[in-house]
VEXZA-495586 format. One line per field, with one value per residue: residue number from 1; x, z, y of N, C-alpha, C in turn. Coordinates in steps of 0.2 Angstrom, whole numbers, plus 2048, in hexadecimal, padded with zeros to 3 digits. Atoms other than C-alpha are relative to their C-alpha. Last residue first. Layout:
N
paro [NUM:...]
n.east [X:...]
n.up [Z:...]
n.north [Y:...]
ca.east [X:...]
ca.up [Z:...]
ca.north [Y:...]
c.east [X:...]
c.up [Z:...]
c.north [Y:...]
! end
This chain:
429
paro [429:428:427:426:425:424:423:422:421:420:419:418:417:416:415:414:413:412:411:410:409:408:407:406:405:404:403:402:401:400:399:398:397:396:395:394:393:392:391:390:389:388:387:386:385:384:383:382:381:380:379:378:377:376:375:374:373:372:371:370:369:368:367:366:365:364:363:362:361:360:359:358:357:356:355:354:353:352:351:350:349:348:347:346:345:344:343:342:341:340:339:338:337:336:335:334:333:332:331:330:329:328:327:326:325:324:323:322:321:320:319:318:317:316:315:314:313:312:311:310:309:308:307:306:305:304:303:302:301:300:299:298:297:296:295:294:293:292:291:290:289:288:287:286:285:284:283:282:281:280:279:278:277:276:275:274:273:272:271:270:269:268:267:266:265:264:263:262:261:260:259:258:257:256:255:254:253:252:251:250:249:248:247:246:245:244:243:242:241:240:239:238:237:236:235:234:233:232:231:230:229:228:227:226:225:224:223:222:221:220:219:218:217:216:215:214:213:212:211:210:209:208:207:206:205:204:203:202:201:200:199:198:197:196:195:194:193:192:191:190:189:188:187:186:185:184:183:182:181:180:179:178:177:176:175:174:173:172:171:170:169:168:167:166:165:164:163:162:161:160:159:158:157:156:155:154:153:152:151:150:149:148:147:146:145:144:143:142:141:140:139:138:137:136:135:134:133:132:131:130:129:128:127:126:125:124:123:122:121:120:119:118:117:116:115:114:113:112:111:110:109:108:107:106:105:104:103:102:101:100:99:98:97:96:95:94:93:92:91:90:89:88:87:86:85:84:83:82:81:80:79:78:77:76:75:74:73:72:71:70:69:68:67:66:65:64:63:62:61:60:59:58:57:56:55:54:53:52:51:50:49:48:47:46:45:44:43:42:41:40:39:38:37:36:35:34:33:32:31:30:29:28:27:26:25:24:23:22:21:20:19:18:17:16:15:14:13:12:11:10:9:8:7:6:5:4:3:2:1]
n.east [804:7FC:7FA:800:800:806:806:7FF:800:807:804:7FE:802:807:801:7FE:805:806:7FF:801:807:804:7FE:803:808:801:7FE:806:805:7FD:800:807:804:804:807:800:806:807:801:7FF:7FC:800:7FA:800:7F9:7FF:7F9:800:800:7F9:7FD:801:7FA:7FD:801:802:804:7FC:805:807:806:800:7FC:804:807:804:806:806:7FF:7FF:805:7FF:800:7FB:7FA:801:7FF:7F8:7FD:801:7FB:7FA:800:800:7F9:7FC:802:7FD:7F8:7FF:801:7FA:7FA:801:7FE:7F9:7FC:7FC:7F9:7FC:7F9:7FF:803:7FD:804:801:805:806:805:7FE:800:807:803:7FD:803:807:800:7FF:806:805:7FE:802:807:802:7FC:802:807:801:7FD:804:806:7FF:7FF:807:804:7FD:802:807:801:7FD:804:806:7FD:800:7FB:7FB:7FC:7F9:7FD:7FA:7FE:7F8:7FD:7F9:800:803:802:805:807:805:806:804:806:803:807:804:7FD:7FA:7FC:7FB:7FC:7F9:7FE:7FB:803:803:7FB:7FD:7FF:7FD:801:803:7FF:806:800:803:7FB:800:805:7FF:7FE:803:7FF:805:7FE:800:805:800:803:7FF:7FF:801:7FB:802:806:802:803:7FB:803:7FE:7F9:7FC:805:803:800:802:7FB:803:7FA:7FE:7FD:7FB:7F9:7FF:7FF:807:801:7FD:804:806:7FE:7FE:807:803:7FD:802:807:7FF:7FD:7F9:7FD:7FF:7FC:7FB:804:802:7FA:7FF:806:800:7FB:803:805:7FE:7FB:804:804:7FC:7FD:803:808:803:7FF:805:807:802:7FE:805:804:7FC:7FC:804:801:7FD:7FA:7FB:805:7FF:7FA:801:7FB:804:7FE:806:801:802:807:803:801:7FA:7F9:800:7FE:7F9:7FC:801:7FC:7F9:7FF:801:7FA:7FA:801:7FE:7FF:806:804:806:805:806:801:800:807:804:7FE:802:807:801:7FD:804:806:7FE:7FF:806:803:7FD:803:7FC:7FE:7F9:7FC:7FE:7F9:7FF:807:803:804:806:801:805:807:803:806:805:806:805:804:807:803:803:7FC:800:7FC:7F8:7FE:7FF:7F9:7FD:7FD:805:806:7FE:803:7FB:7FD:7FB:7FB:7FE:7F9:7FD:7FF:7FC:804:805:805:7FF:805:7FC:803:7FC:7FB:7FC:804:806:805:804:7FE:805:801:806:801:7FC:803:806:7FE:7FE:805:803:7FB:800:805:806:805:803:803:7FB:800:7FB:7FC:7FB:7FB:7FC:7F9:7FC:801:807:805:805:807:804:807:804:806:806:805:807:806:805:807]
n.up [805:806:7FF:801:807:801:801:806:806:801:803:807:804:801:805:806:802:801:807:805:801:803:807:803:801:805:806:803:803:805:806:802:7FC:806:801:807:803:7FF:7F9:7FB:7FB:7FA:7FE:7F9:7FE:7FA:7FE:7F9:7FB:7FE:7FC:7F8:7FD:800:7FA:802:806:806:805:7FD:804:801:806:805:7FE:805:803:7FD:7F9:7FD:7FB:7F9:7FC:801:7FC:7F9:7FF:801:7FA:7FB:801:7FE:7F9:7FD:801:7FC:7FA:800:800:7F9:7FB:801:7FD:7F9:7FE:801:7FA:803:7FF:806:7FF:7FA:801:805:806:803:7FC:804:7FD:801:807:802:7FD:804:807:7FF:7FF:806:804:7FE:803:807:801:805:806:804:801:806:806:802:803:807:805:800:804:806:803:801:806:806:802:804:806:804:7FF:7FC:804:7FF:7FF:7FE:7FE:800:804:7FD:7FA:7FB:7FB:803:7FF:806:7FF:807:800:806:800:802:7FD:7FB:7FC:7FC:7FD:7FE:800:7FB:7F9:7FF:800:807:801:807:804:7FC:802:801:801:806:806:801:7FB:800:7F9:7FE:7F9:7FC:7FA:7F9:7FF:806:806:805:807:805:806:805:802:806:806:803:802:7FB:800:7FB:7FE:7F9:7FC:7F9:7FB:7F9:7FB:7FB:803:804:7FD:7FC:7FA:7FD:7FD:7F9:7FB:7FF:7FD:7F9:7FC:800:7FB:7FA:7FF:7FF:7F9:800:7FE:806:805:803:803:807:804:802:804:806:803:803:805:806:803:803:805:806:801:805:800:7FA:801:805:7FC:7FD:7F9:7FB:803:804:7FC:7FD:7F8:7FC:803:7FA:7FC:803:7FE:7F9:7FC:7FB:7FF:7FE:804:7FC:801:807:803:7FF:801:808:803:7FF:804:807:800:800:806:805:800:804:807:801:807:803:7FF:802:7FB:7FF:7F9:7FC:800:7FC:7FA:7FF:7FE:7F9:7FB:800:7FC:7F9:7FD:7FF:7FA:7FB:7FE:802:807:7FF:7FD:806:802:806:801:806:803:802:7FB:803:7FE:805:803:802:804:7FD:805:7FE:804:807:806:802:7FC:7FF:807:804:7FF:7FA:7FE:800:7FD:7F9:7FE:800:7F9:7FF:805:803:800:806:801:805:804:803:7FB:7F9:7FB:7FB:7F9:7FC:7FC:7FB:7FA:7FE:7FC:7FA:7FF:800:807:802:800:805:807:801:802:807:804:801:803:807:803:7FF:805:7FF:7F9:7FB:7FF:7FC:802:7FC:804:7FC:803:7FD:803:7FE:804:801:800:804:7FF:804:7FD:804:7FC:7FE:804:7FE:800]
n.north [7FD:801:7FD:7F9:7FE:7FC:804:804:7FC:7FE:806:801:7FB:801:806:7FD:7FB:804:803:7FB:7FF:805:800:7FA:802:805:7FD:7FC:804:804:7FC:7FF:7FC:7FE:7FD:802:805:7FE:7FE:806:7FE:804:802:7FE:801:7FC:801:804:7FB:7FF:805:7FF:7FF:807:804:807:7FF:802:803:802:7FD:7F9:7FE:800:802:7FC:802:7FE:7FF:7F9:7FE:802:7FA:7FC:803:7FF:7F9:7FF:803:7FC:7FB:803:801:7F9:7FE:803:7FE:7F9:800:802:7FB:7FC:803:800:7F9:7FF:803:805:7FE:802:7FF:7FC:7FA:7FC:801:7F9:7FD:7FF:805:807:802:800:806:805:800:802:808:803:7FF:805:807:7FF:800:805:7FF:7FB:801:804:7FD:7FA:803:802:7FB:7FD:804:800:7F9:801:804:7FC:7FB:802:802:7FA:7FB:803:805:800:806:800:806:801:7FB:800:803:7FC:805:805:7FD:800:7FC:7FF:7FD:7FF:7FE:805:806:7FD:805:7FD:806:800:7F9:7FF:800:7F9:7FB:7FF:7F9:800:7FA:7FB:7F9:7FD:7F9:7FD:802:808:803:807:802:807:802:804:804:7FC:7FA:7FC:803:7FB:802:7FA:800:7FC:803:7FB:804:804:807:805:801:7FB:7FB:802:7FA:801:7FF:800:802:7FB:7FA:802:800:7FA:802:800:7FA:800:803:7FB:7FA:801:801:7F9:7FC:802:7FD:7F9:800:7FF:7FA:7FC:803:7FB:7FB:803:7FF:7F9:7FE:803:7FC:7FA:801:803:7FB:7FB:803:800:806:803:7FF:803:808:802:800:806:7FF:7FE:7FB:7FB:7FC:7FA:801:7FB:7FD:7FD:7FB:7F9:7FC:7FD:803:804:807:805:806:806:803:800:807:804:7FC:7FE:806:801:7FC:802:806:7FE:7FD:805:805:7FD:801:807:800:7FF:806:7FE:801:7FC:7FD:806:803:7FD:802:807:800:7FE:805:806:7FD:7FF:806:803:7FD:802:807:806:7FF:803:7FA:7FC:802:805:803:7FD:804:7FC:7FA:7FB:800:7FC:803:7FB:801:7FB:7FC:801:806:7FE:802:807:804:7FE:7FF:806:802:7FE:806:805:7FD:801:807:805:801:7FB:802:7FA:7FD:7FE:7F9:7FD:7FB:805:802:7FE:803:804:7FF:805:7FD:804:801:7FC:804:7FD:7F9:7FB:7FE:802:808:802:7FE:804:807:800:7FF:807:805:7FF:804:7FE:800:7F9:7FF:7FE:7F9:7FE:7FA:7FE:7FD:7FB:800:805:807:803:7FE:805:7FD:805:7FF:804:804:802:804:7FD:802:805:7FD]
ca.east [780:78D:786:775:779:77D:789:799:793:78E:79F:7A8:79E:7A1:7B4:7B5:7AB:7B6:7C6:7C0:7BD:7CE:7D6:7CD:7D2:7E5:7E5:7DB:7E8:7F7:7EC:7E8:7FB:804:80F:81F:821:832:844:845:83D:835:831:821:81D:80C:80B:7F8:7FA:7FF:7ED:7E8:7EF:7DF:7D6:7DF:7E1:7E7:7E1:7E9:7FB:809:804:800:808:81A:823:835:846:841:844:84E:84D:853:846:839:83F:83F:82D:828:830:826:816:819:81C:80C:802:80A:807:7F4:7F3:7FA:7EE:7DF:7E5:7E5:7D5:7CC:7BD:7AA:79F:78C:789:796:78F:79D:79D:7A6:7B3:7C1:7B8:7B5:7C7:7CE:7C2:7C7:7D9:7D7:7CF:7DD:7EA:7E1:7E1:7F3:7FA:7EC:7EF:802:803:7F8:802:812:80C:805:816:820:815:818:82A:82B:820:829:83A:830:82C:81F:811:805:7F3:7E8:7D9:7D1:7BF:7B7:7A4:7A4:7B1:7B1:7BA:7C9:7D8:7E5:7F2:801:80C:81C:827:81C:811:803:7F7:7EA:7D9:7D6:7C5:7CC:7D9:7CB:7C9:7C2:7BF:7BD:7C1:7C2:7D2:7D0:7DB:7CC:7CA:7D8:7D3:7D4:7D6:7D7:7E0:7DD:7D8:7E7:7E9:7F3:7EC:7EF:7ED:7E7:7E9:7FB:7FE:80A:7FF:809:808:7F6:7EB:7F9:7FD:803:805:7FB:7FF:7F0:7E9:7E5:7DC:7CA:7CA:7C2:7D4:7D7:7CB:7D5:7E6:7DE:7D6:7E7:7EF:7E2:7E4:7F7:7F3:7E8:7D6:7D1:7C9:7C4:7B4:7BF:7C7:7B6:7B2:7C3:7C1:7B1:7B8:7C8:7C1:7B3:7BF:7CB:7BE:7B3:7B6:7C8:7CD:7C6:7CF:7DF:7E0:7DE:7E9:7F8:7EF:7E3:7F0:7EF:7ED:7E2:7D3:7E1:7E2:7D0:7D4:7C3:7CB:7C7:7D7:7D6:7DE:7EF:7F8:7FF:7F3:7E4:7E8:7E9:7D8:7D0:7D7:7D1:7BF:7BF:7C6:7B8:7AA:7B1:7B0:7A9:7B8:7C4:7D2:7DF:7EF:7EF:7E9:7F9:804:7FA:7FB:80E:80F:803:80E:81D:815:80F:820:827:81A:81F:814:80A:7FA:7F2:7F3:7E4:7DE:7F0:7F9:808:816:816:825:837:83E:84F:85A:86C:878:886:896:89B:89C:893:898:893:881:87D:87E:86E:867:85B:865:875:86C:870:861:85D:853:848:844:832:82E:827:822:828:831:83A:83A:843:83A:840:832:826:818:823:830:839:846:845:851:84F:861:863:854:85A:86C:864:85A:869:872:863:862:872:883:88F:894:897:88B:88A:87A:86F:85E:851:843:833:828:826:839:846:854:865:872:884:88E:89F:8AE:8BA:8CB:8D8:8E6]
ca.up [770:77A:78B:785:782:795:797:795:7A1:7AE:7AC:7AE:7BE:7C5:7C2:7CB:7DA:7DB:7D9:7E7:7F2:7EF:7F3:803:808:804:80E:81C:81E:820:82A:837:83A:835:844:84C:85C:860:863:854:848:838:82A:820:80D:806:7F4:7F3:7E5:7DA:7DA:7D4:7C2:7BB:7C1:7B4:7B8:7CA:7DA:7EB:7E5:7F2:7F8:80A:81A:816:825:829:826:815:810:801:7F0:7E7:7EE:7E8:7D6:7D6:7DC:7CE:7C1:7C8:7C7:7B6:7B0:7B8:7AF:79E:7A0:7A5:795:78B:793:78F:77D:77B:783:776:77E:77B:78A:78A:779:77B:78C:799:7A4:797:7A4:799:798:7AA:7AE:7A2:7A9:7BB:7B6:7AF:7BF:7C9:7BF:7C4:7D6:7D7:7DF:7EC:7F3:7F1:7FD:80A:809:80B:81A:823:820:827:836:839:837:844:850:84F:854:862:869:86A:864:870:86D:86E:864:862:85C:864:862:854:849:839:842:843:84E:84F:85D:860:86F:86D:86D:867:858:851:843:83E:836:830:827:816:816:81A:82D:831:843:84E:843:84C:84A:851:85E:86B:868:860:85D:84C:846:834:82B:81A:808:803:814:824:832:844:850:862:86E:871:882:88F:893:89C:88E:88B:87D:876:863:857:844:836:824:818:808:811:821:81B:80C:7FD:7F7:7F4:7E5:7DC:7DE:7DA:7CA:7C4:7C8:7BE:7AF:7AF:7B0:7A1:7A3:798:7A6:7B4:7B8:7BB:7CA:7D1:7D1:7D8:7E6:7EA:7EB:7F4:801:805:807:812:81F:820:831:833:821:824:835:82C:820:80E:7FE:803:811:805:7FD:7EA:7DD:7E9:7DC:7D1:7DC:7D9:7C6:7BD:7B4:7AE:7AF:7B7:7AC:7B2:7C2:7C9:7C3:7C1:7D3:7DA:7D2:7D9:7EB:7E9:7E5:7F4:7FF:7F9:7FF:811:812:824:82C:826:831:824:827:817:80D:812:809:7F9:7FB:7FC:7EC:7E2:7E6:7E1:7D1:7CD:7D0:7C3:7B7:7B8:7B7:7C7:7C6:7BB:7CB:7D1:7E1:7E7:7F8:7FD:808:800:808:803:813:81B:824:829:824:830:826:82B:83D:84A:852:846:840:850:859:851:842:83D:840:83A:829:827:823:811:80C:81B:81F:822:832:833:844:84F:85A:84B:83A:82D:81E:80C:801:7F4:7EB:7DD:7DB:7CE:7C0:7C0:7BC:7CD:7D1:7CC:7D6:7E5:7E4:7E3:7F3:7FC:7F9:7FD:80E:813:815:823:825:812:808:801:7F9:7F9:7F1:7F8:7F1:7FB:7EF:7FB:7FA:808:807:80D:812:815:81D:818:821:815:817:820:816]
ca.north [889:87F:884:880:86E:86B:85C:866:873:866:85D:86E:872:861:862:873:86D:85D:868:873:864:85E:86F:870:85E:862:872:86B:85D:869:875:868:864:855:855:84C:854:85C:855:84A:857:852:85E:85F:85F:85D:857:858:866:857:851:862:861:859:869:873:886:884:88C:890:892:890:87F:87C:877:878:872:876:86E:868:856:852:85A:84B:840:84C:84C:839:839:845:83A:82B:835:83B:829:824:831:82D:81B:81F:829:81B:80F:81A:81D:80A:808:814:81C:81D:81E:81F:817:80B:804:803:7F3:7E8:7E2:7E9:7FA:7FB:7F6:804:811:80D:80D:81F:825:81D:826:837:832:82D:83D:83D:82C:82E:83D:835:825:82F:838:828:820:82E:82F:81C:81F:82D:823:813:81C:825:814:806:811:81A:81F:82E:831:842:847:837:839:845:83B:845:853:848:849:83B:83B:830:82F:826:835:843:83D:848:845:853:856:845:842:847:838:82C:827:816:812:803:7F4:7E4:7DA:7C9:7C0:7C0:7D3:7DD:7EF:7F7:809:80D:81B:822:81D:811:80A:80D:803:808:7F9:7F9:7EA:7EE:7E5:7ED:7FC:80A:816:815:80D:804:804:7F6:7FB:7F3:7F6:7F5:7ED:7DC:7E0:7E5:7D9:7E2:7E7:7D5:7D6:7E3:7D9:7C9:7D0:7D7:7C6:7BD:7C8:7C4:7B1:7B3:7AD:79E:794:79F:794:785:78F:792:77F:77A:787:77E:76C:770:77B:76F:761:76B:770:77F:787:780:784:796:798:793:7A1:79B:799:78F:786:780:775:774:767:75D:75B:753:744:73F:73C:740:74E:75F:76A:77B:788:790:78B:79B:7A9:79D:796:7A8:7AC:79D:7A1:7B3:7AD:7A1:7AE:7BA:7AE:7AE:7C1:7C2:7BA:7C7:7C2:7C1:7B8:7AD:7BC:7C5:7B8:7BA:7CD:7CC:7C1:7CC:7DC:7D2:7CD:7DE:7E5:7D9:7DD:7EF:7FF:7FB:806:7F8:7ED:7F7:800:802:7FF:809:802:7F0:7E7:7E3:7DC:7DF:7D3:7D6:7C7:7C3:7C2:7D4:7CD:7D7:7E8:7F6:7EF:7E7:7F7:7FE:7F4:802:811:807:807:81A:824:82B:81B:81D:80B:805:7FD:7EC:7E6:7D7:7E4:7EA:7E1:7EC:7F3:7F7:7FF:7FA:804:80B:7FE:809:806:7F3:7E5:7DC:7DC:7EF:7F4:7EA:7F2:804:800:7F9:809:814:80D:815:80E:812:800:7FE:7F4:7E2:7DC:7CD:7C9:7BD:7B3:7AF:7B8:7C7:7CA:7C8:7D4:7CD:7DA:7D6:7E3:7EB:7F3:7FA:7F2:7FB:804]
c.east [804:7FD:805:806:800:801:7FA:7FA:801:800:7F9:7FC:802:7FD:7F8:7FE:801:7FB:7F9:801:7FF:7F9:7FD:801:7FD:7F8:7FF:802:7FA:7FA:803:800:7F9:7FB:7FF:7F8:800:7FB:7F8:7FE:801:806:7FF:807:800:806:802:807:800:800:807:803:800:807:804:7FF:7FC:7FB:805:7FC:7FA:7FA:800:804:7FB:7F9:7FD:7FA:7F9:800:801:7FA:801:800:806:805:800:802:807:803:7FF:805:807:801:801:807:805:800:803:808:802:800:806:807:800:802:807:805:805:808:804:807:801:7FD:803:7FC:7FE:7FA:7F9:7FB:801:7FF:7F8:7FC:803:7FD:7F9:800:801:7F9:7FB:802:7FE:7F9:7FE:804:7FE:7F9:7FE:802:7FB:7FA:801:801:7F9:7FC:802:7FD:7F9:7FF:802:7FC:7FA:803:800:806:806:803:808:803:807:801:808:805:807:801:7FD:7FD:7FA:7F9:7FC:7FA:7FD:7F9:7FE:7F9:7FC:802:805:804:806:803:808:802:805:7FD:7FC:805:803:800:803:7FE:7FC:801:7F9:800:7FD:805:800:7FC:800:801:7FD:802:7FA:803:800:7FC:800:7FE:801:801:7FE:804:7FD:7FA:7FE:7FD:806:7FD:802:807:802:7FC:7FD:800:7FD:806:7FE:806:802:804:805:808:802:801:7F9:7FF:802:7FC:7FA:802:801:7FA:7FD:803:7FE:7F9:801:802:807:803:801:803:804:7FC:7FE:806:801:7FB:802:805:7FD:7FB:802:804:7FB:7FC:804:802:7FD:7F8:7FD:800:7FB:7F9:7FD:802:7FA:7FC:804:804:7FC:7FF:802:806:805:7FC:801:806:7FF:805:7FC:803:7FA:7FF:800:7F9:7FE:800:806:806:800:802:808:804:800:804:808:802:800:806:806:7FF:802:800:7F9:7FB:7F9:7FB:7FA:7FF:800:7F9:7FB:802:7FE:7F8:7FF:802:7FB:7FA:802:800:7F9:7FE:803:7FD:804:803:807:804:802:807:800:7F9:7FC:7FC:7F9:7FF:7FC:7F9:7FE:7FB:7FC:7FA:7FB:7FB:7F9:7FD:7FD:804:800:804:808:804:802:807:803:802:7FB:7FA:802:7FD:805:803:806:806:800:806:804:800:804:7FB:7FA:7FA:803:7FB:805:7FD:804:805:804:7FD:7FA:7FC:7FD:802:7FB:7FF:7F9:7FF:804:7FD:7FA:803:802:7FA:7FD:805:7FF:7FB:7F9:7FB:7FD:7FC:805:801:805:804:806:806:804:807:804:7FF:7F9:7FA:7FB:7F9:7FC:7F9:7FC:7FB:7F9:7FC:7FA:7FB:7FB]
c.up [7FE:7FA:7FA:801:7FF:7F9:7FE:7FE:7FA:7FA:7FE:7FD:7F8:7FC:7FF:7FA:7F9:7FE:7FE:7F9:7FB:7FF:7FC:7F9:7FD:7FF:7FA:7F9:7FD:7FD:7FA:7F9:7FC:802:7F9:7FE:7F9:7FE:801:807:805:805:806:803:808:803:806:802:807:805:802:804:808:803:800:806:7FE:7FA:7FA:7FA:802:7FC:7FF:7FA:7FA:800:7FB:7FC:804:807:803:804:807:804:800:804:808:802:800:807:806:7FF:803:807:803:800:805:808:801:801:807:804:7FF:803:808:802:7FF:806:7FD:801:7FB:801:805:7FF:7FB:7FA:7FD:804:7FC:802:7FE:7F9:7FE:803:7FC:7F9:801:801:7F9:7FC:802:7FC:7F9:7FE:7FB:7F9:7FB:7FE:7FA:7FA:7FE:7FD:7F9:7FB:7FE:7FB:7F9:7FD:7FE:7FA:7FA:7FE:7FC:7F9:7FC:802:805:7FC:801:802:802:803:800:7FB:803:807:806:805:7FE:802:7FA:802:7F9:801:7F9:800:7FE:804:804:803:804:803:802:800:805:807:802:801:7F8:7FE:7FA:7FC:804:7FE:7FE:800:7FA:7FA:7FF:805:800:807:802:807:804:805:806:801:7FA:7F9:7FB:7F9:7FB:7FA:7FA:7FD:7FB:7FA:7FD:7FE:804:800:805:801:807:804:807:805:807:804:805:7FD:7FB:803:805:807:804:804:807:805:802:804:807:804:801:806:807:802:802:807:801:802:7FA:7FA:7FD:7FC:7F8:7FC:7FE:7FB:7F9:7FD:7FD:7FA:7F9:7FC:7FD:7FA:7F9:7FF:7FA:800:806:7FF:7FB:803:803:807:805:7FE:7FD:804:802:807:803:7FD:806:804:7FE:803:807:805:805:800:802:7FB:804:801:7F9:7FC:800:7FF:7F8:7FC:801:7FC:7F8:7FF:7FF:7F9:7FB:801:7FC:7F8:7FE:7F8:7FC:800:7FE:805:801:808:805:801:806:807:801:802:807:805:801:804:807:803:801:807:806:802:7FE:7F9:801:802:7FA:7FE:7FA:7FF:7FA:7FC:7FE:806:7FC:801:7FB:7FC:7FF:7FB:804:7FC:802:7FC:7F9:7FA:7FD:803:800:7FA:7FD:801:807:803:801:805:808:803:7FF:807:801:7FC:7FC:800:7FA:800:7FA:7FB:7FD:805:807:806:804:807:804:804:806:807:802:803:806:801:7FF:7F9:7FD:7FF:7FA:7F9:7FE:7FE:7F8:7FB:7FF:7FC:7F9:7FD:802:7FA:801:807:805:800:805:7FD:805:7FC:804:7FD:803:7FD:801:7FC:7FE:800:7FC:801:7FB:805:7FC:803:801:7FB:803]
c.north [807:804:800:804:808:803:804:7FC:7FC:805:803:7FA:7FF:805:7FF:7FB:802:805:7FC:7FD:806:801:7FA:800:806:7FF:7FB:803:804:7FB:7FC:804:800:804:800:802:800:7FB:802:802:7FB:802:7FC:7FE:802:7FE:804:7FE:7FC:806:802:7FB:800:801:7F9:7FC:7F9:801:7FE:7FC:7FC:803:808:802:800:7FD:805:7FE:802:800:807:803:800:806:804:7FE:802:807:801:7FE:805:806:7FE:7FF:807:802:7FD:803:806:7FF:7FE:806:804:7FE:801:807:801:7FD:7FB:802:7FD:802:806:806:805:7FF:807:804:801:7FB:7F9:7FE:800:7F9:7FA:7FF:7FE:7F8:7FC:801:7FB:7F9:800:800:7FA:801:806:7FF:7FC:803:805:7FD:7FE:806:803:7FC:801:806:7FF:7FC:804:806:7FD:7FE:806:805:7FD:7FA:800:7F9:800:7F9:7FF:805:7FF:7FD:805:7FC:7FC:803:800:804:800:802:802:801:7FA:7FA:804:7FA:803:7F9:801:807:802:800:807:806:800:807:800:806:805:807:803:807:803:7FE:7F9:7FD:7F8:7FF:7FA:7FE:7FC:7FB:803:807:805:7FD:805:7FD:806:800:805:7FD:805:7FC:7FC:7F9:7FB:7FE:805:806:7FE:807:800:802:801:7FE:805:806:7FD:800:806:7FD:800:806:800:7FD:805:806:7FE:7FF:806:803:7FE:803:808:800:800:807:805:7FE:806:806:7FE:800:807:802:7FD:805:807:800:7FE:806:805:7FE:800:7F9:7FB:800:7FD:7F8:7FE:7FF:7FA:801:803:806:805:804:806:7FF:806:803:802:805:807:804:804:7FD:7FC:7F9:7FC:7FB:7FA:7FD:800:7FA:7FB:804:801:7F9:7FF:804:7FE:7FA:802:803:7FB:7FC:803:7FF:7F9:800:801:7FB:802:7FE:804:802:7FA:7FD:803:7FE:7F9:800:802:7FB:7FA:802:800:7F9:7FD:803:7FD:7FA:7F9:7FF:7FE:806:804:7FF:7FB:7FD:803:7FB:803:806:805:7FF:805:7FD:806:7FF:804:804:7FF:7FA:803:7FF:7F9:7FA:802:801:7FA:7FD:801:7F9:7FA:803:7FF:7F9:7FB:7FF:805:7FF:807:804:802:807:802:805:7FC:7FF:802:7FE:7FB:801:7FB:805:7FD:7FF:803:7FA:803:807:805:803:7FE:7F8:7FD:802:7FC:7F9:800:801:7F9:7FB:800:7FC:802:801:806:801:802:808:801:805:802:803:805:7FF:7FB:7F9:7FD:803:7FB:803:7FB:801:7FD:7FC:800:7FB:803:7FF:7FB]
! end
């Protein structure tokens, strides 16, 4: 009996570590994913996904697809001793690290943001870079030590905490002196707290908490000067000018009427953009198109399903920062944290159930029920399903987006009426 053909897969982690696994030549992405979860000792990586580097761009792996689809002919022809490289990357960005249930996941998330910060081109956020560097030092080094020793002022390398353009603009001495002062002001702050603050503050950078995909303005263009960014709150369009990404358009999820991919052609339609109602770009290939659309769909779904959890997180952060006055808002932080834990656990269970159900063959554009009794349940109505056809165009139709948008507006109106009723003394008479 012939020996089973195997392949060696190496998964590079954001913290510069790597994990190895051996799978069969017919393996799917889920086999590697299961091995990674087991080696990391976590039940769920939540916002992370496996990615492959294709045309100098990260493409997220569909766990139900065979790995040969991503490594092509090399997967079946090359030596089984040759390692095949995958990357563990952030697929979904979050507003707060408290939405990440595992401390290990928080650390991996922080590590990738740290690396993205070094490549950031947010030239107008110079002060923010100094704050982020101080928070990173507090998280990694601990308290700043007071000393007259000149050598200790060089206890970190600016290149490890700042993009090169900022060091060139300000100089190493300026960076070392001012970051040291900011770091000293954080004395006594726990490492875990510094990590959470770093995650929250990094969201203020325009190019940190998003995934960029290269686009061409027309099919025959050789240079990709347009970038499509998938962010927490929607889709951003950038143009590269003199090596710097300049934002052109910012679409929230509610602004988008439809998204269409057909082959390499990509269209985004938005009634919110009166001057340019439809944008047409071209991705590198149909393979890219399909995976970009899947990423956008999943990000759109996650944004609405985490809204309730985000509200609880905001309450927790406000209370811990002392921003809420006791006479105007009284709440038990322990109860809030427990409620948040329950919400996140429910979201995880729902995700697992969806994966078991598989992908439907036809699009389901809106939910069967138009209204719900409890407005808190509405975020789960945003679970919009659609099918993907290899032969036909890949579409998120206008009715798909409109259904979710209309539902969210209905919820907002309902909640406003409920809050008004609760605050009106006459309504309780």
